[in-house]
ZADO-1210 file (C-alpha; in nm, 4 decimals, padded with zeros to 6 digits):
<atoms>
<atom x="-00.3346" y="00.7983" z="-01.3111" code="MET" pos="1"/>
<atom x="-00.5712" y="01.0309" z="-01.1247" code="THR" pos="2"/>
<atom x="-00.8584" y="00.9337" z="-01.3542" code="LYS" pos="3"/>
<atom x="-00.7843" y="00.5653" z="-01.2975" code="LEU" pos="4"/>
<atom x="-00.7839" y="00.6168" z="-00.9202" code="ILE" pos="5"/>
<atom x="-01.1152" y="00.8021" z="-00.9428" code="GLU" pos="6"/>
<atom x="-01.2563" y="00.5145" z="-01.1476" code="ARG" pos="7"/>
<atom x="-01.1495" y="00.2661" z="-00.8788" code="VAL" pos="8"/>
<atom x="-01.3101" y="00.4819" z="-00.6097" code="ASN" pos="9"/>
<atom x="-01.6494" y="00.5180" z="-00.7795" code="ILE" pos="10"/>
<atom x="-01.7021" y="00.1678" z="-00.9223" code="THR" pos="11"/>
<atom x="-01.7946" y="-00.1608" z="-00.7560" code="THR" pos="12"/>
<atom x="-01.7878" y="-00.5308" z="-00.8320" code="GLY" pos="13"/>
<atom x="-01.6380" y="-00.6507" z="-01.1578" code="SER" pos="14"/>
<atom x="-01.6113" y="-00.2932" z="-01.2896" code="GLU" pos="15"/>
<atom x="-01.3905" y="-00.2062" z="-00.9909" code="ARG" pos="16"/>
<atom x="-01.1813" y="-00.5205" z="-01.0454" code="ASP" pos="17"/>
<atom x="-01.1230" y="-00.4111" z="-01.4057" code="ALA" pos="18"/>
<atom x="-01.0374" y="-00.0569" z="-01.2928" code="ALA" pos="19"/>
<atom x="-00.7861" y="-00.1917" z="-01.0390" code="VAL" pos="20"/>
<atom x="-00.6305" y="-00.4119" z="-01.3085" code="ALA" pos="21"/>
<atom x="-00.5992" y="-00.1092" z="-01.5399" code="ASP" pos="22"/>
<atom x="-00.4439" y="00.0976" z="-01.2596" code="LEU" pos="23"/>
<atom x="-00.1963" y="-00.1790" z="-01.1743" code="ASN" pos="24"/>
<atom x="-00.1007" y="-00.2182" z="-01.5418" code="ALA" pos="25"/>
<atom x="-00.0427" y="00.1569" z="-01.5714" code="PHE" pos="26"/>
<atom x="00.1684" y="00.1593" z="-01.2552" code="PHE" pos="27"/>
<atom x="00.3758" y="-00.1376" z="-01.3754" code="GLU" pos="28"/>
<atom x="00.4577" y="00.0454" z="-01.6994" code="ARG" pos="29"/>
<atom x="00.5681" y="00.3539" z="-01.5066" code="ASP" pos="30"/>
<atom x="00.7118" y="00.1686" z="-01.2051" code="LEU" pos="31"/>
<atom x="00.9234" y="00.4164" z="-01.0064" code="PRO" pos="32"/>
<atom x="01.0339" y="00.1553" z="-00.7539" code="LEU" pos="33"/>
<atom x="01.0902" y="-00.2150" z="-00.7152" code="VAL" pos="34"/>
<atom x="00.8384" y="-00.3883" z="-00.4889" code="PRO" pos="35"/>
<atom x="01.0149" y="-00.6118" z="-00.2402" code="THR" pos="36"/>
<atom x="00.7083" y="-00.7612" z="-00.0748" code="THR" pos="37"/>
<atom x="00.3387" y="-00.8070" z="-00.1311" code="ASN" pos="38"/>
<atom x="00.2550" y="-00.7938" z="00.2394" code="ILE" pos="39"/>
<atom x="00.1469" y="-00.4745" z="00.4128" code="VAL" pos="40"/>
<atom x="00.1631" y="-00.4552" z="00.7889" code="VAL" pos="41"/>
<atom x="-00.0169" y="-00.1840" z="00.9818" code="VAL" pos="42"/>
<atom x="00.0331" y="-00.1545" z="01.3533" code="SER" pos="43"/>
<atom x="-00.0658" y="00.0813" z="01.6294" code="ALA" pos="44"/>
<atom x="00.0482" y="00.1202" z="01.9868" code="SER" pos="45"/>
<atom x="-00.0252" y="00.3426" z="02.2813" code="ARG" pos="46"/>
<atom x="00.3363" y="00.3089" z="02.3895" code="VAL" pos="47"/>
<atom x="00.5393" y="00.6135" z="02.2781" code="PRO" pos="48"/>
<atom x="00.7639" y="00.5580" z="01.9750" code="ALA" pos="49"/>
<atom x="01.0615" y="00.6653" z="02.1884" code="GLU" pos="50"/>
<atom x="01.0078" y="00.3504" z="02.3987" code="VAL" pos="51"/>
<atom x="00.8846" y="00.0932" z="02.1482" code="PHE" pos="52"/>
<atom x="00.8804" y="00.0961" z="01.7712" code="ASN" pos="53"/>
<atom x="00.8540" y="-00.1476" z="01.4818" code="ILE" pos="54"/>
<atom x="01.1448" y="-00.0946" z="01.2442" code="ALA" pos="55"/>
<atom x="01.0907" y="-00.1073" z="00.8655" code="PRO" pos="56"/>
<atom x="01.2591" y="-00.4487" z="00.8773" code="THR" pos="57"/>
<atom x="00.9680" y="-00.5628" z="01.1005" code="MET" pos="58"/>
<atom x="01.1882" y="-00.6071" z="01.4069" code="TYR" pos="59"/>
<atom x="01.0665" y="-00.4730" z="01.7385" code="PHE" pos="60"/>
<atom x="01.2840" y="-00.1824" z="01.8414" code="ASP" pos="61"/>
<atom x="01.3031" y="-00.1219" z="02.2175" code="PHE" pos="62"/>
<atom x="01.4781" y="00.1902" z="02.3493" code="HIS" pos="63"/>
</atoms>
């Protein structure tokens, strides 16, 4: 898998698309978990986590 990741990192364009497809196929064969969503959410806040947090369920968590 490390070699596939390196290939993704050093290629561009259609070669990178093929490398990503190979990496995804490898991961699917050795899938250690069940994906439950295809959406990734990244958030940032200057408010301390003790006051405000986004729970893994995507609900706002106020303390």
